[in-house]
Residue, then its C-alpha position, 0 to 999 in steps of 0.5 A: m664212932k671212935k672208942k678206946f678200950k683197955l686190953i688185958d693179958l695181950d701177950c705178944a706184939n705179933c698177936a696184936a698185929k693179927m688182931e688188928a688185921a682181922i678187926q680191920k677186915l670186919s664189915g662196918v669198921n672204918d679203922a682199928s689199931v691194936s697197941f701192944m705197948t699201951q695195951k689198947l684198942t682203938l676202934d672206929a666203926d659205924d655208929a648204927r652198928f657199933d655194939e654189934i661190931l664190938q661183939e664181933v671184935v671180941k670174938v676175933c680177939a678171943r680167937v687170936e689170943p684166948d687169954c686176952q680180954i677187952v675191958l668194955k666200960 
């Protein structure tokens, strides 16, 4: 499953790159991209575990950029 999420308060491109690298290492993630310019996260992960993986992604983002929030629709 592939979904896009809006990021709020992503302050630097370096942090975006760190988030992207950390998210791609998570089990079940097929692909991930974090765009500083558009403030968006694109996540492609296993359908069966998508919600579980998304919670891990939220934790990774909070660790790298504590002020950044992922808008979960």
